[in-house]
N, C-alpha and C positions, 0 to 999 in steps of 0.2 A: 369230596368225601374225606372227613378228617382222619380216616384210618390209613391213608397212604403211607406205605412203609418208608422208614428212613434208613440211610446208609452212612458210611463214613467217607468224607472227601479226602482222598489220599494226597491231593495237591496242597492241602493246608498244613499249617504247623502241626507237628506231631506232639502228642502228650507223652507222659512217662511210660505209658503202655504201648507206645508205637502206633497209636491210632490218630487219625486226623480228626478234624471237627465234624461232629455229627450233622449231616444235612439230609433233607428228604430228596427223593428221586426226582428226575426230570419228568414233567407231566406234559402231555400233548392233548389239546382239544382239537380233534380231527375235522377235516373238511365236512361240511354239511351237518355237523353236530351243533346243537344249541344247548348250552349248559347254564343252569340258573345258579347264581351265586347267592346263597342264603345262609352262609356260615363263614367263619374264618378258616382259611386254609392253614395247614401246618407250614413249617418253613421249607419252601421248595428251593431246589437249586436253580432249576430253569423251568419256566412255564412258557410253552409254545402254543399260540392260539392261531389255528387255521380255520376254525369255525367261528362260533359266537359264544362269548361269555357275557351274560347279562345279569345284572343285579336285580333281585326282587325289589320292586320300587317301594313297597311298604314294609320292608323287613323290620322285625323287632330286634332290639339289641344291636350288637356289633357284628358287621360282616366285613370281610376284607381279604386281601391277598398279601402273603409274605413270600418274597422271592428274591434271589440274588440277581436274576435276569428274567425279563419278560420280553418275549419276541412275538410280534404279530406278523405272521406269514400269510398274508391275504385274509386274516380274520379280523374280528372286531371285539373290543371290550366296551361294554355299554353300562355305565352307572348313571342312568337317567339320560333321556334324549329330549328332542325339542317338544314333543307332545306329552311325554310322561317323565317329568323331573323325578329324581330320586327323593322320596318323602320319608324314607325310613329314618331311624334314630341316628345311625352313624355307619359310614362305609369308608374304607381306607385302602390305598395301595401303598404298601411299605416295601421299599427297595433296600436290600441288605447287602453287606459286604465289608471287608477289611481292605484298606488300601494296599497293604503289603502282601495280601493274598490275591484278592480279586482285581486289584489295580495293577498287577504286575505286567499286564499287557498294554499299559497306557502310554507306552513310549512314543507312539506316533502322534505328532501334534494334530490337532483337530483340522487344521486347514489342509492337511495332506491325506484326508480320508478317514476311514473307520479306525479309530485308535485302539479298539479292542477292549475298552474298559467295561466292567460289569457294573453292578448297582445302578441299573438303568432299564428303561423301556425302549426297545427298538421297534419302530413302527414302519412296517410295510403292510399296513392295514389301517383301520380307522379306530380312533379313540374318541369316545363320547362321554363327557362328564357334565352333568347338569343337576345341581343340587337344589335344595329347598330355597326359594327366593326369600331374601331378608332385606330390611332397610339397613344399609351398611354404615352410613356416617350421618351424624347429626352435629349441629353447632350449638354452643351454649347461648342462651338468651339472657342469663343473669350471671353476674360475677360469682365465682365459687371460691371462698377463702380457704386457706390451708386449714385442715382439720375437719372440714365439712365432708359429708358423705352423700348429700342429695344434689343432683345436677338437674337444672332446668334446660330442656332441649327445645329446638326450633321445630320439631315435628315428632310424630309418633315413633316409638321404638318397637313397633309391631314386629314380632319374630324374635325379639331378645328374651331370653329365658334365664331363670335363676341358675347361677353357675357358669354362665357364658363369660368369655374373656373379652375385655375392652382395652383399647389403647387410647390415652388422652394426651393431646399435644401439650407441650410446654408453653407458658406465656412469657418466658424470659429468653432473650437472645442466647443461643447456644445451649439452652437447657435440654434436659432429657425428658422424653415422654414418660408417662406413668402407665403401668399395667394394673388393671383392676378387675374384680369379679362382680358380676351382677348379683345384687341381693333382692331387688324388687323393681318392677316397672309399672308405671301408673299413668293414665290419661284421664282428664276430667270428662264428665259426661258431655259437655258442650264442645269438647275438642280444642279448647283454648290453652290448656296447660298440659305439658308432658314432662314427666320426671323419670330419672333412673336413680335408684339407691345403690350405693356401693357397699361391699362387705367390709372394706377398710377405708379409713378417712384419707383424703388427699394429703400428700406430703407438702405440696406447694399450691399456692393460689392460682386460679385460672381466670382469665379475662372473659367476660360474657357480654360485654356491651361495645358498641361502636362509638367512635368519637367524631363529631363534625368539626372540621377546621375551616373557619371562614374569615377571610381578610379581603374585603371587597377592594380596598385600595391597592392591594397587591395582586388582585385577580385570582385569589385563592378561595376555592369553595369545594372541598373534598371531604369524603367520609373515610376515615381510617378504620379498617376492620382487622383487628388482631385477635378476634374471638377464638377460643380453643375449640378444637374438633374432638368429638367422641366417636370412635369407630369400633364396630363389632368385629372381632377377629374370629369368632367361632363359626365354623361351617359344618354341615353334616356330611361333607365329603372332604377327605384329606389325601394328598399325595405327598409322601415324605421319605426322606432318607432315614434308615433305621438307626437306633441307638441301643440295640439289644446287647447286653453284656456277653451273651454267648456268640451271637452271629456277627456283630459289628466291632468286636474287640478281640478278635482271634489272636492278633499279634501282641495284644496288651496295650495298643495305642488306638484310640478311638477316632471318630469322624472329626471332632473339633481340632485335634492336634494335627491331623493330616489333611484337613480340608477336603474330605472325601465324602460327598453327599450323593443324592440321587439325581438322575437326569432323564428327561424324555427327549428322544431324538427321532426325527423323521428321516427316512432314507429314500433314495431314488428307486424306481421300479427295477427289478432284475429277474433273471431266470436261472434255474439250475436243473441239471439233468436228473431224471428219475432213475432209480436203481436199475441197472442192466441196459440203459439206453446210451447211445452216443450219436453224434450228428451225422454219421455215415448210414444210419438205418432209415429205411422207408417209414414215413409217417412220424419222423422225429419231431418236426416242427409242430405237429398237431397233438401228438400223444406222448412224446418223449420228454417233456419239460414241465416243471412247475413254474408258473408265471406269477410273480408277486407284484402287486401294484405299488405305486408311490404312497408313502405314508401321509396320512391326513389326521387332523384334529377337528372333527366336525362340530363339537360342542365343548366349551370350557367356561362354564358359568357356576358361580357360587361354590367355588372350590378353594381350599386352603393348601398352600405349599409350605412345607417345613423341612429344614435340614437338606436343602437341595443345592446342587452345583458342585463342581470340582475345580479347585483353584490351581492355576498354572504357576510354574517357577518356584514352587516350594520344595519339591522333591524331583530329582532328575527323571524319575519314571512316571511322573504324573502330568498328564496333559489337561489343559483347561477345558472344562465343559460347563456351560451355564445350565440353569434348570431346564430350559427349552431350547433345542437346536432345530432350526427350520430350514426348509428348502427354498431357494429363490422362487419368486412368483407365486408363492402360497398366499392364501388369505387366512387370517386368524382373527376371531372375535372373542373377546374376554369380557365378561360382565360379572361384577360382584366377587372378583377373585381377591384372595388375601395371600401375601407372602411374608413369612417371618423366619428368623433364624437362618439366613442364607449362609452358604459356605463358599461363595464366590462373589465377584463384584458386579456382574452384568446379568440381566435376566434373560435376554435373547441372544441368539447368534444365528447367522445364516451360513450356508456351506456351498461349495461348488469348486470352481477353479481358483487359482491364486493370482496374485499380482504379477505382472510381467516385468522382466528385467529391461524391456525395451521402452521404458517410460510410459507404459500404458497400464490401465487398471481394468481388471476383469472381476466379475462377480465371484465372490467366494467367501471363505471363512477367515480371511485375513483379519488380524486383530482390530483393525479399524472398520471392518465391514458392517458390523451391527446388522440391522434388518432393513436396509434401504430398499431392497427389492421385494419385501413382503408387505402386503396390504394389511395394516393393523387397525383394529378398532378395540379400544380399551376404555371401559366405562365403569363407574361406580365401584372402583377397586381400591385396595389399600396395600401398599408395598413398604416394607420396613428394611432399611439397610441395603438398598439395592440401587444400582445406577441404570439409566436408560438413555438411549440415543434415538432421536426421531429426526432423521434426515432422509426423507424419501426420494427415490429416484424418479425420473420423468415417467408420468403415467401412473405412479403409485401414490396413494393417499394414506396418511397416518391420522386417525381420528382418536383423540385422547380427551375424554370429558369426565368431569365430576370425580376425579381420583384424588387420593391422598398419598403423598410420598414422604416418607421419613428417612432421614440420613444422619449425618453427623457422627456422634459417638457410636451409633448402631452399625455403621458401615463396616464391612469386612475389608480385606485387602483390595487395593485398586479402586476404592470408592471414596476419595476425598469429597467433602461436602460441596466444595465449589464446582464440582463437575458431576453432581448427582444426576442432573437432567441436562442433556444437550439437545437443542432443537435448532433447525435452520437449514441452510443449503445442503444439498447433496455434496459429499466430500469424497474426493479421490485421493489415493495415496500414490504419489509420483516421485520419481527420482530426479532431483534438481541439483546439478553440480555435484553429483555423487552422493547426495544425502536424501533419504526418504523423507518427504514432506507432505503434510495434509494441505490440500488445495480445494477451496470452495468453488463449486461449479454451478452458478445460478441457472445457466442455460440447460442443465441436466436435472434440475430440481423438480420434484413432484409437489403434491399438495399437502398442507397441514391444516387440520381442523382441531385446534386445541382450545378448550373452553372450560372455565370454572374448576381448575385443578388447584390444589393447595400443596405447597412444598414446605416441609419443616426440616431444618437441618443446618445450623450454622448461619453464617452471614451471607452466603452466596448460593442459594439453592438452585437458581437457574443459570445456565451458561448458554447465552444466546449468540449464535454465529451468523445470523441472517438479519438484514435490515427489515423492518416491518413492511416496507414497500414491496418486498418479494412475494408477499402473500396477501391477497385481497379477497373480498367477498367473505365466505364462511371461513 
């Protein structure tokens, strides 16, 4: 209901009249309620979901949530599920907040528990985001000179529409990708030719042909493929950190200068007492507690992330949080996902206990932990300016197929291009002769299934720490 009344947040900076920033009230969707999202909410301070908030799958126009904090307390947020993807025009979850106001409780590092930051989704329930399926990436089949605006593609651009945003890779080492807008999409009747026309011409030429290098005397017979990729960035679901002049610039300093973006974070199951109850009362175990489940992300398909993540070590009160923080032993599948404009250097993190001072390693959110204990499947996705580490633990498999990774000049802090992607052995962090050191542990390594990915970004996109003999079969 867009008529939810607003109030003034007395914890924020005061204006000349002694009032804080105007924010809307806390809103709760109670147990057993099902609420249909078919409009944009006003700017909420806190949205608590104990029941179900479900998007109208064929909604016209824009629908979405604006909030400083979204807490799932046993509830669900569903914007498309496995059987009914969201096919409406556009849905968003926009997380708002100013680092100097809502980030003032961020002093606890992420590896030591809940640091208290806002501008996030806290999941003790399930999040399901499943957007309209699209063909995400195509490759050029003809060279495209500078100044041209028509690109010949290796397949249909079905689902690309006028006004959609594209990213086109560079064809020169260390070059920058180009961003363009779709003017027109066309396929011949016999399906042999596919083109996309850009609203503006290319600034630099793009390679669209492979080169065969054959020297039988030298035993050389290879095909060199440096063809440019064309990826669709537009999705009909977005999760983003806000850039609103009123709600994200309260202190006068915005998200880019403070590296304060949005975060989705899963939490372990917990219980809390109901009002008027304590553990000395009869029936307490059954009736006296609210029991909240472990946070889960059941669907994450065809979604775009923008302005996500919180960067460490820039301000004393700001703890690092990547766009997605996961629990150990979770499973996460992502298909057709896009990430652009990140505000931190790594996409995933896991959490739990910390490293031991007794020269042992325990699963947790140590800064080298990554997501070794999370079963990941990432396919048909595009990531811009973000680093990843795929070093699965014993019994865990990381499947990474048909993705495009951009880095180099796009990278934020802690993302040099030579370490954009790390794959290989499971790595422990151990104290050797008084110094913490990364140690490869082949005997503790899980499975890698990495196929047909393309990395753009400087002269060293991949950083490989395992010999190929460690991984066989798929």
